[in-house]
C-alpha positions, 0 to 999 in steps of 0.5 A: 163618351166621345173618345170611346166613340172615336176609338170604336170608329177607329177599330171598325175602320181598321177592320174595313181597311184590313179586309179591303186593302186600300178600299179598292173594292169599296171605292170601285163599287161606290164610284160605279153606283154613284155614276149610275145613280147620277145618270138615272137622275139626270135622264129621269129629269129629262123624261127618258123612257125606261129603255133609255134609262137602262141604256144609260145605266149600262153605259155609265157602268162600263165607262166607269169600270173600264178605266184602270189607269192610276193617274187622273190625267190619263184617266181623263184622256181615256174617258174622252177617247171612250165616248167616240168609240162608244158612239161608233159602236152603237151606230154600227150595231144599229146599222147592222142590226137587220143584216144578220151575217154582216152583223155577226161577222163585224161582232166577231171582228170587234171582239178580236180587236177588243182583246187584241187591244190589251197589248197596248196597256190600260188604255187599249184595254179600256177602249176595247172593253167600251167598244164591246160592251156598248155594242152588247148594250145596243143588242140588249135594248134592240137599238135601231137607226131611228133611235140613234140620236136619243141614244147618243144623248143618253150615252153622252150623259152617262159619260159626263156623269161618269167623269163628274163622279170620278173626278169630283164626287168620288175622287181617287188619287194615287197618293190617297190610294197608297195612303189607304194601302199603308193603313191596310198594311198596318191593320193587317200587321196588327191582325197577324200579331193578334193571330200570333198571340192566339198561337202562343196561348193555343192548347193542343186542341186549338193549335191547328186553327191558331196556326191556320189563322197565322198562315192566313194573316201572313198571306194577307200581309204579303198580299198588301205589301205587293199591292203597295209595291205596285203603286209606289211609283205613282203614289210617292213624290219621287223615286227616293221616297218610293225606294224608302217606303219599299224598304220599310214595307219589306222590313216590316213584312219580314219582321212579322213573318219571322216573329210567327216562325219564332213563336212556332219554334217556342211552341215546338219541341224542335225548331219550327220549319218555315214550310209550316207557315206556308203549307195548309194542312202541314203537320202541326208541331208538338206543343210541349213548351208553351203555354205555361203560366210563369212570369216570363211567358206572361211578359211575352204575352204583354209585350205582344199586346204592346206591339199590337198597340204600337202597330195600330196607333195612327201617325201623330198619336204617338207623342204621348209619354206612355206610348213612347215608353212602350216603344222604347221598351220593345226596342230594348229587346234588341239588346242582349242585356235587356232579354229576360232569363228564359230558354233560347227559343223564348229569348228569340221571340223577345228579339223578334218583338224588338225587330218588329218594333224597329220595323214599325219605327222605320215605317213611321219615319219613312211615311210620316217624317221625323218623330219626337225624340225627346223620350228616346232611350239609348236603345231607341237612339241606336235604332234611329241611327241605324235607320238614318244610315240605311236611308242615306244609302237608298238610291233608285234604279232602272229595271230592264224589261223582258223581251216581248213575244211576237206573232201568235206567241204574244198572249194578246194575239193568241187570246184574240184568236181564241176568243174570236173562234169561241165567239163564232161558235157561240153565235152559231149555237146561240142562234139555235137557242134563240135568234133574239138573245144569242149574244148572251152566249158570246158575252160568257165566252168573252168573259171566261177568257178575261184574265186567264192564261190556260185552258184549265183556268178557263174551265174553272172560270166557266164552271164558276160563272155557270154556277153563279148564273144558275143561282142568280136565275133563281134569285131573279125569278123571285125578285121579279115577282116581288118588284113587279112594275115598281120601276124605281124599286127595281132600279134601287135593287139594281144599284145594290146588286151592282155594288155587290158585284164590284165588291165581291168580284176579286173575292168570288167569281161565282158570287159576282156572276150571281149578282150580275144575273139577278141584276139582269133579271130586274132589267128584263122586268123593267123592259117588260120582257121578263119571264121564267123562260127568258132566265132559263134561256140565260142559263142555257146561253151561259153554258153554251158560251162557257163550253165554246170558250173551253173548246176554243181554248183547247183546240185553237193555239192551246196553252195547257195548264201544265205548260203554263205552270211549267213556264211560270215555275221556270220563271220563279226559279230563275228569279229565285236564283237571281235574288239568292246569287246577288244577295249572297254575293253582296253578303260575301263582300261583292258589289251592291245590287238592287236586291229588293226590286229583284225580291219583289219581282220574285214575289210577283211571278210567284203570285202568278204561279199560285194563281195559275195552279188553281185549276190543279188545286181546285177541290173538284179536281179528280187528280188528288195526287197532282193537287197535293204536289202542286200545293206542296211545290207552291208552299216550298217556293213561298218558303224559299221566297221568304228566306230570299227576301230576308237575305236581300233585305239583310244584304242591302243593310251591309254598307251602313249597318254596324252589326253586319259584316261581309263574310267571303265564306258565304259565297260557297254556300250560295254557289251550291244553292244557286247550282241546285236551283238551276238544275231544277229549272233546267229539269222543269224546262227539259225533263231529259236535262242532265244534272244532279243536286249537290248535297254536303255539310250543313250550311249553318256549320260554316260559322258557329257563334261562340267559337274563336274569331266570331265577331261581336255581332255574331248573332246576325251572322248566325241568322243569315246562316240559318236562312241560308240553311232553310233555303238550301233545305227547301230547294233540295225539297223541291227536287223530290216532287219535281223528279230531279235526281238527288245523289244518295248520301255517302256511306 
């Protein structure tokens, strides 16, 4: 019974870890709620008034969520610097409260400084946010000069409680966060294998849903890999360990994605196209090969379930003979003699299972150290030897930084000017709506600019905030009537909404705005200033602030969505050309390079591009043709990035892996691909650029396994050629939607 309970808890924990990688949202929500709860407890013991309780709760919230540094020492310094910033901000607000013009001018200058400070990294961002939010807090509670001494005490208590929760009650260390992210990666890997099993068994009517689940699982695994990449440096003991974990995460991600493609091929009349895994709504391949019920496909299902078990089993639980046998059997599929008799497509799936098992073994060794080798078979021993040889070859590197923009071209400067102009408009308009609560319009204008880079993104964010606010007003009216004057019931609901706000923020901006507005309705109730008209005014001020933000973004130093996406598209193409050229050069016998770092840079800028196209792909956009084109281009680039990751990972194995040999003939194939990428990049940067896409014989025809002179391990070479061929096809496919001329085929 106890073992069954532990197993059920482990399954539940894996689901939570997969849905919230690294438990980042859960930790942020719990830390903020705990800080507020502790602050309220201390202040209530000191017999603070309700307005001071509200002020303490808001100060504790901002002093907790504003700090984003990963190292605890840096967090402590920023928190210590934040307290005098908060005290200065509330003092100036109280002093300028009766001087309308001077107060408004200072507020605009404060907003400019808070946004501009983002150029100084996480600490500058945090201090700017604390200064703005505490000034807003003083406006919310109507701070006066006579009340300053008690407010100083309230804010001091809030900061101390925030520090206590951060460093003692709900601690977070880079090592712990990275460990949880690795658990999430394992859980999402297992979920992807489950989705691939469903794809294997799906009938014609279920094929589209099964394929959508595989797409979603692949994207979520990639998201977790990027999160791990961003925390390796702080969360590992040294650079060599970080490089090793990076390598193993890349191997596992590539193996999982490739296994899905091989399954798709096994289900199709023709070889599955990688684009199908990246483009929602892509035509579903005809499923005329599987599912069938025979011994080979039953074995395939069984081995996929075994792979899922191998992925999910936590470290230290694989010492049993049973699991060792499962691991050995799966690794055996990397050997030709162990493959069952079946079609080439089905045999490829078994090979993919073997490669995935090898990736799991490599990740275990990298994270948990040497494993028990007493049950190893010759195939497992060979896999370990390959991994050991690769580990020795891994070294660290320094990355060059991009040149920083200056003046008004710097994003933080431009955003500061835009927010200052938008806030000035919001102050003027807000005064007409309400001389007492005009600051709501300013808050909305400020928020819609956060983490946005183009006018389109600001427009979409403003729309979502307005929608969430309207829904929150409805909820606030109902809750205020239910809570009445029950102070602690209202505070309990406030804590619940704050947790929900932080937990849902990365998922849905509309939901976050809903919880914020509902919480504010309860705070108004506590301050005895609640009325339906106040919440309706909140909607009006929100709409005004969003409109002012959009107007400022559109008229003041505008960055149009097309320009932003074109800039990012050019950067993605440059990174893609760099990764492809370096990988092919190394596969052709050239000098080694830090390829995985380059591949992850490509993944990061591609993620930025995908985020920047959201205004173009939003469901409400009236430009359907442009929406479809944007989706198609991003999907093609994701396909290119997948093949580039594989080439980079394979090229890094070249010095140590006995199954891969350099082949100078690949250099010409790489030259054609890189040329085509550069032609497309030049056309994106300048529509009048002159250049033609090169076409020619199939890259896969350069080397054919089975022909005289093919090395013993020709299948690996064939796989490299297959990825080069798909990359070549995807790059040529990019030319068409981007308007790059393609020469007609020779007659």
